[in-house]
Steps between C-alpha positions, in 0.01 A plus 500: 500500500808535280807668649528691171163664557609600850820660365329804355504820704196667340295184539595468867414865560157444346442207734633684804240770445246226556650348814177554690370205299578178687565293185742762363687512830534121506618507141773752578611303805571199279759683292803284437856629546644303210464669160537333163633734233586271210162337439184704453268212416332219690269203466164452670407174670127423510331235716150419380225296663237436235140434593488236225121475478521315171762250616386441857813665638509686834129450561357757739806725471513831319765595247802662663805661337805606702796673337861547606772710340833328439759759596785569255775246555274240664452152355134464409514122557595556863248780545219287356584205726517719811174667396324163470628407847354823639164408349507138619234567764256646249210275397478352153721394212714771341699570187817708498585720202764753398468794265611408149661840453707685758345823623657845461541652846568849367180514294295351783642743754416798278147368448449457874634848570253647252214304653592619849492860382170461316317269737714464812220517754321205343799268457725599791361220718582234239832609352655154492203354311498796260874460440465135406206572270695772318803273462288246314361750249622441146649851494743390774658209316879506507525248216279341236455125487209282396340223702370203304233326704494146362178335617590147389761232562449342159851421378421546131349845560792611717764377256323669210475827697864489605605436140292796384659727760846384398421572134391850602829555682327525838704419811339323796648676802321307775259209521308316766234230507162618628208292633345508151797526268799732478607863531765619254655846533631615163649787308260711294340394172179555306231321708298435184767247398372268775129536427478145364553360850163498677651390833765772514435860608763769445493748788693827500535565874373233734601264780745211469401188696745384769339236723193393703488491879257473788231255609473239224167382637359828370642445152 
């Protein structure tokens, strides 16, 4: 859980009223001493094991998604690598992603506070999971970037798309090759301008591919 979330007196008081709940008590015991005051946003790292029924991937294994918050000031590259090492004993072949847009800790904290007040008894045993879910809601974006999911490696298509983006004055902020093509993180534009490209989806708030890991025999 973010140190920023744990640096709010009213929120802590609300939790302390629920200390009879084991999960809440454990949550409070994990409070970190270090507080970050200059950055109120974070990224989310997501490890995903797909069941891949259509592609013969991870046969006999169910889909599994595990999320981790990148604390303000941390390097998401390092966090993602350490996270994959922690999951090295899990069965299957995995993909690691990062949120395209940073998440607003202030908005997420307020949303979680409200949910605790309205429905605390139901969610008090799963606060960490609820916190991560709220962080990923579109209302908790700290910035607005698009993800272009390019489902082809055809050079002509990619060059044509990049030229079109350049003509539109769109900046490509990040890019990475995916198993099926590319992920491009860009500044905002009118998505309709890219409708001619059948192999490119413009996504408003999604996950940016980082790398694969795990048992390749399950790929």
